[in-house]
C-alpha positions in Angstrom: 40.0 -109.1 1.8 37.0 -111.2 1.0 35.5 -111.0 -2.5 32.8 -108.2 -2.5 29.7 -107.7 -4.6 30.3 -104.2 -6.1 27.5 -102.3 -7.8 29.0 -99.9 -10.3 26.6 -97.1 -10.9 26.6 -94.3 -13.5 25.8 -93.6 -17.2 26.4 -96.5 -19.6 29.8 -95.2 -20.8 33.2 -96.6 -21.6 34.3 -95.1 -18.2 31.8 -97.2 -16.3 32.7 -100.3 -18.3 36.3 -99.7 -17.4 35.5 -99.5 -13.7 33.6 -102.8 -14.0 36.6 -104.4 -15.6 38.9 -103.1 -12.9 36.6 -104.4 -10.1 36.4 -107.9 -11.7 40.2 -107.9 -12.3 40.6 -107.3 -8.5 38.6 -110.4 -7.8 35.2 -109.0 -7.0 31.7 -109.6 -8.5 30.1 -106.7 -10.4 26.5 -105.6 -10.8 26.2 -102.8 -13.3 23.3 -100.4 -13.0 22.2 -96.9 -14.0 20.4 -96.6 -10.7 21.5 -98.3 -7.4 19.2 -100.7 -5.6 21.2 -101.9 -2.6 22.0 -105.5 -3.7 25.7 -105.2 -3.0 28.4 -104.9 -0.4 29.8 -101.7 -1.9 28.4 -99.1 -4.3 30.9 -97.5 -6.7 29.7 -94.3 -8.5 31.3 -93.2 -11.7 30.9 -89.4 -11.3 33.3 -88.6 -14.1 30.7 -88.2 -16.9 28.9 -84.9 -17.1 25.7 -86.7 -18.1 25.4 -88.1 -14.6 21.8 -87.4 -13.4 22.3 -86.7 -9.7 18.6 -86.4 -8.8 17.8 -89.7 -10.5 20.3 -91.5 -8.2 18.4 -90.8 -5.0 19.9 -92.2 -1.8 23.1 -94.1 -2.6 23.6 -97.3 -0.6 26.7 -97.2 1.7 29.5 -97.8 1.8 30.2 -95.8 -1.3 33.2 -95.2 -3.5 32.9 -92.1 -5.7 35.2 -91.9 -8.7 35.5 -88.3 -9.9 37.8 -86.8 -12.5 38.8 -83.8 -10.3 38.3 -82.9 -6.7 35.1 -80.9 -6.5 32.0 -80.5 -4.3 29.9 -83.6 -5.0 26.4 -82.3 -4.9 23.6 -84.9 -4.6 25.4 -87.3 -2.3 22.9 -87.9 0.5 21.4 -90.9 2.3 22.2 -93.1 5.2 25.4 -93.2 7.2 28.0 -95.8 6.3 31.0 -94.1 4.8 32.0 -92.5 1.5 35.4 -92.8 -0.1 36.1 -90.3 -2.9 38.8 -91.1 -5.5 40.1 -88.4 -7.8 43.1 -88.0 -10.1 45.3 -90.7 -11.3 43.7 -94.1 -10.9 45.5 -97.3 -10.1 44.7 -100.9 -9.0 46.3 -100.1 -5.7 44.1 -97.1 -5.1 41.0 -99.1 -5.9 42.2 -102.0 -3.6 42.5 -99.5 -0.8 39.2 -97.8 -1.4 37.3 -101.2 -1.6 39.2 -102.4 1.5 38.1 -99.3 3.5 34.5 -99.8 2.3 34.6 -103.6 3.2 35.8 -102.6 6.7 33.0 -100.0 6.9 30.4 -102.5 5.9 31.7 -105.1 8.4 31.6 -102.4 11.1 28.0 -101.4 10.2 26.8 -105.1 10.0 29.0 -107.2 12.4 28.8 -111.0 12.1 26.8 -112.6 14.9 
């Protein structure tokens, strides 16, 4: 898989910082942000913190990886098409690789090379 630019979105917490480290360790570039702006190949939302301000997020750029602490209805996810991968439970590098790989494929399908 080619290196991606991943925007890690969520409250400025140790959890988000941990996601940023994982993404870098997997060989991707990271843009950290409290609010997404679309300058990335993939958006990763840290939805584990209860202080997450869903309305402030607005439309999240796709493809999107949502990291949640437990399976639940994810209110506030709206926006354009392009794919959403939700990860819950025990996290691993392998799981993140699969999620980012699926999102890379979704992005390539949505914007094929000329």
